[in-house]
mmCIF file of the N, C-alpha and C atoms, coordinates in Angstrom:
data_MODEL
# 
_entry.id   MODEL 
# 
loop_
_atom_site.group_PDB 
_atom_site.id 
_atom_site.type_symbol 
_atom_site.label_atom_id 
_atom_site.label_alt_id 
_atom_site.label_comp_id 
_atom_site.label_asym_id 
_atom_site.label_entity_id 
_atom_site.label_seq_id 
_atom_site.pdbx_PDB_ins_code 
_atom_site.Cartn_x 
_atom_site.Cartn_y 
_atom_site.Cartn_z 
_atom_site.occupancy 
_atom_site.B_iso_or_equiv 
_atom_site.pdbx_formal_charge 
_atom_site.auth_seq_id 
_atom_site.auth_comp_id 
_atom_site.auth_asym_id 
_atom_site.auth_atom_id 
_atom_site.pdbx_PDB_model_num 
ATOM 1  N N  . UNK A 1 1  ? 56.004 -249.015 121.379 1.00 0.00 ? 1  UNK A N  1 
ATOM 2  C CA . UNK A 1 1  ? 57.273 -249.436 121.980 1.00 0.00 ? 1  UNK A CA 1 
ATOM 3  C C  . UNK A 1 1  ? 58.364 -249.534 120.909 1.00 0.00 ? 1  UNK A C  1 
ATOM 4  N N  . UNK A 1 2  ? 58.025 -250.201 119.796 1.00 0.00 ? 2  UNK A N  1 
ATOM 5  C CA . UNK A 1 2  ? 59.020 -250.366 118.735 1.00 0.00 ? 2  UNK A CA 1 
ATOM 6  C C  . UNK A 1 2  ? 59.506 -248.999 118.253 1.00 0.00 ? 2  UNK A C  1 
ATOM 7  N N  . UNK A 1 3  ? 58.576 -248.083 118.045 1.00 0.00 ? 3  UNK A N  1 
ATOM 8  C CA . UNK A 1 3  ? 58.955 -246.758 117.555 1.00 0.00 ? 3  UNK A CA 1 
ATOM 9  C C  . UNK A 1 3  ? 59.888 -246.089 118.558 1.00 0.00 ? 3  UNK A C  1 
ATOM 10 N N  . UNK A 1 4  ? 59.584 -246.234 119.829 1.00 0.00 ? 4  UNK A N  1 
ATOM 11 C CA . UNK A 1 4  ? 60.404 -245.602 120.866 1.00 0.00 ? 4  UNK A CA 1 
ATOM 12 C C  . UNK A 1 4  ? 61.834 -246.137 120.778 1.00 0.00 ? 4  UNK A C  1 
ATOM 13 N N  . UNK A 1 5  ? 61.975 -247.436 120.667 1.00 0.00 ? 5  UNK A N  1 
ATOM 14 C CA . UNK A 1 5  ? 63.308 -248.041 120.593 1.00 0.00 ? 5  UNK A CA 1 
ATOM 15 C C  . UNK A 1 5  ? 64.049 -247.497 119.377 1.00 0.00 ? 5  UNK A C  1 
ATOM 16 N N  . UNK A 1 6  ? 63.358 -247.402 118.232 1.00 0.00 ? 6  UNK A N  1 
ATOM 17 C CA . UNK A 1 6  ? 64.006 -246.917 117.017 1.00 0.00 ? 6  UNK A CA 1 
ATOM 18 C C  . UNK A 1 6  ? 64.424 -245.462 117.207 1.00 0.00 ? 6  UNK A C  1 
ATOM 19 N N  . UNK A 1 7  ? 63.597 -244.698 117.906 1.00 0.00 ? 7  UNK A N  1 
ATOM 20 C CA . UNK A 1 7  ? 63.944 -243.285 118.112 1.00 0.00 ? 7  UNK A CA 1 
ATOM 21 C C  . UNK A 1 7  ? 65.193 -243.162 118.990 1.00 0.00 ? 7  UNK A C  1 
ATOM 22 N N  . UNK A 1 8  ? 65.336 -244.051 119.951 1.00 0.00 ? 8  UNK A N  1 
ATOM 23 C CA . UNK A 1 8  ? 66.497 -243.954 120.838 1.00 0.00 ? 8  UNK A CA 1 
ATOM 24 C C  . UNK A 1 8  ? 67.773 -244.282 120.082 1.00 0.00 ? 8  UNK A C  1 
ATOM 25 N N  . UNK A 1 9  ? 67.710 -245.236 119.142 1.00 0.00 ? 9  UNK A N  1 
ATOM 26 C CA . UNK A 1 9  ? 68.910 -245.559 118.365 1.00 0.00 ? 9  UNK A CA 1 
ATOM 27 C C  . UNK A 1 9  ? 68.602 -245.453 116.876 1.00 0.00 ? 9  UNK A C  1 
ATOM 28 N N  . UNK A 1 10 ? 68.424 -244.221 116.381 1.00 0.00 ? 10 UNK A N  1 
ATOM 29 C CA . UNK A 1 10 ? 68.127 -244.007 114.957 1.00 0.00 ? 10 UNK A CA 1 
ATOM 30 C C  . UNK A 1 10 ? 69.332 -244.326 114.082 1.00 0.00 ? 10 UNK A C  1 
ATOM 31 N N  . UNK A 1 11 ? 69.101 -245.079 113.008 1.00 0.00 ? 11 UNK A N  1 
ATOM 32 C CA . UNK A 1 11 ? 70.203 -245.419 112.097 1.00 0.00 ? 11 UNK A CA 1 
ATOM 33 C C  . UNK A 1 11 ? 70.541 -244.209 111.226 1.00 0.00 ? 11 UNK A C  1 
ATOM 34 N N  . UNK A 1 12 ? 69.517 -243.435 110.891 1.00 0.00 ? 12 UNK A N  1 
ATOM 35 C CA . UNK A 1 12 ? 69.764 -242.253 110.056 1.00 0.00 ? 12 UNK A CA 1 
ATOM 36 C C  . UNK A 1 12 ? 68.641 -241.253 110.274 1.00 0.00 ? 12 UNK A C  1 
ATOM 37 N N  . UNK A 1 13 ? 68.918 -239.985 109.973 1.00 0.00 ? 13 UNK A N  1 
ATOM 38 C CA . UNK A 1 13 ? 67.890 -238.952 110.173 1.00 0.00 ? 13 UNK A CA 1 
ATOM 39 C C  . UNK A 1 13 ? 66.656 -239.252 109.319 1.00 0.00 ? 13 UNK A C  1 
ATOM 40 N N  . UNK A 1 14 ? 66.880 -239.737 108.094 1.00 0.00 ? 14 UNK A N  1 
ATOM 41 C CA . UNK A 1 14 ? 65.737 -240.028 107.221 1.00 0.00 ? 14 UNK A CA 1 
ATOM 42 C C  . UNK A 1 14 ? 64.816 -241.046 107.877 1.00 0.00 ? 14 UNK A C  1 
ATOM 43 N N  . UNK A 1 15 ? 65.415 -242.102 108.437 1.00 0.00 ? 15 UNK A N  1 
ATOM 44 C CA . UNK A 1 15 ? 64.583 -243.138 109.064 1.00 0.00 ? 15 UNK A CA 1 
ATOM 45 C C  . UNK A 1 15 ? 63.845 -242.550 110.262 1.00 0.00 ? 15 UNK A C  1 
ATOM 46 N N  . UNK A 1 16 ? 64.533 -241.695 111.002 1.00 0.00 ? 16 UNK A N  1 
ATOM 47 C CA . UNK A 1 16 ? 63.884 -241.095 112.170 1.00 0.00 ? 16 UNK A CA 1 
ATOM 48 C C  . UNK A 1 16 ? 62.662 -240.278 111.721 1.00 0.00 ? 16 UNK A C  1 
ATOM 49 N N  . UNK A 1 17 ? 62.839 -239.493 110.648 1.00 0.00 ? 17 UNK A N  1 
ATOM 50 C CA . UNK A 1 17 ? 61.718 -238.691 110.160 1.00 0.00 ? 17 UNK A CA 1 
ATOM 51 C C  . UNK A 1 17 ? 60.580 -239.597 109.706 1.00 0.00 ? 17 UNK A C  1 
ATOM 52 N N  . UNK A 1 18 ? 60.955 -240.745 109.083 1.00 0.00 ? 18 UNK A N  1 
ATOM 53 C CA . UNK A 1 18 ? 59.925 -241.671 108.619 1.00 0.00 ? 18 UNK A CA 1 
ATOM 54 C C  . UNK A 1 18 ? 59.099 -242.163 109.805 1.00 0.00 ? 18 UNK A C  1 
ATOM 55 N N  . UNK A 1 19 ? 59.782 -242.456 110.926 1.00 0.00 ? 19 UNK A N  1 
ATOM 56 C CA . UNK A 1 19 ? 59.065 -242.919 112.116 1.00 0.00 ? 19 UNK A CA 1 
ATOM 57 C C  . UNK A 1 19 ? 58.119 -241.825 112.601 1.00 0.00 ? 19 UNK A C  1 
ATOM 58 N N  . UNK A 1 20 ? 58.569 -240.586 112.561 1.00 0.00 ? 20 UNK A N  1 
ATOM 59 C CA . UNK A 1 20 ? 57.716 -239.473 112.998 1.00 0.00 ? 20 UNK A CA 1 
ATOM 60 C C  . UNK A 1 20 ? 56.462 -239.436 112.136 1.00 0.00 ? 20 UNK A C  1 
ATOM 61 N N  . UNK A 1 21 ? 56.630 -239.603 110.822 1.00 0.00 ? 21 UNK A N  1 
ATOM 62 C CA . UNK A 1 21 ? 55.465 -239.585 109.932 1.00 0.00 ? 21 UNK A CA 1 
ATOM 63 C C  . UNK A 1 21 ? 54.515 -240.717 110.285 1.00 0.00 ? 21 UNK A C  1 
ATOM 64 N N  . UNK A 1 22 ? 55.064 -241.903 110.524 1.00 0.00 ? 22 UNK A N  1 
ATOM 65 C CA . UNK A 1 22 ? 54.218 -243.051 110.873 1.00 0.00 ? 22 UNK A CA 1 
ATOM 66 C C  . UNK A 1 22 ? 53.457 -242.757 112.164 1.00 0.00 ? 22 UNK A C  1 
ATOM 67 N N  . UNK A 1 23 ? 54.147 -242.168 113.147 1.00 0.00 ? 23 UNK A N  1 
ATOM 68 C CA . UNK A 1 23 ? 53.489 -241.854 114.417 1.00 0.00 ? 23 UNK A CA 1 
ATOM 69 C C  . UNK A 1 23 ? 52.346 -240.873 114.180 1.00 0.00 ? 23 UNK A C  1 
ATOM 70 N N  . UNK A 1 24 ? 52.577 -239.854 113.341 1.00 0.00 ? 24 UNK A N  1 
ATOM 71 C CA . UNK A 1 24 ? 51.523 -238.876 113.062 1.00 0.00 ? 24 UNK A CA 1 
ATOM 72 C C  . UNK A 1 24 ? 50.340 -239.556 112.389 1.00 0.00 ? 24 UNK A C  1 
ATOM 73 N N  . UNK A 1 25 ? 50.619 -240.465 111.448 1.00 0.00 ? 25 UNK A N  1 
ATOM 74 C CA . UNK A 1 25 ? 49.533 -241.168 110.755 1.00 0.00 ? 25 UNK A CA 1 
ATOM 75 C C  . UNK A 1 25 ? 48.766 -242.040 111.743 1.00 0.00 ? 25 UNK A C  1 
ATOM 76 N N  . UNK A 1 26 ? 49.489 -242.661 112.676 1.00 0.00 ? 26 UNK A N  1 
ATOM 77 C CA . UNK A 1 26 ? 48.834 -243.524 113.666 1.00 0.00 ? 26 UNK A CA 1 
ATOM 78 C C  . UNK A 1 26 ? 47.853 -242.699 114.502 1.00 0.00 ? 26 UNK A C  1 
ATOM 79 N N  . UNK A 1 27 ? 48.235 -241.463 114.813 1.00 0.00 ? 27 UNK A N  1 
ATOM 80 C CA . UNK A 1 27 ? 47.343 -240.607 115.604 1.00 0.00 ? 27 UNK A CA 1 
ATOM 81 C C  . UNK A 1 27 ? 46.109 -240.276 114.782 1.00 0.00 ? 27 UNK A C  1 
# 
């Protein structure tokens, strides 16, 4: 849920990419 919220309102592209990496690691 937290990741989804961050994706909807990304502060910067770098942070968005970081979230993607975290999601991939979680999988």
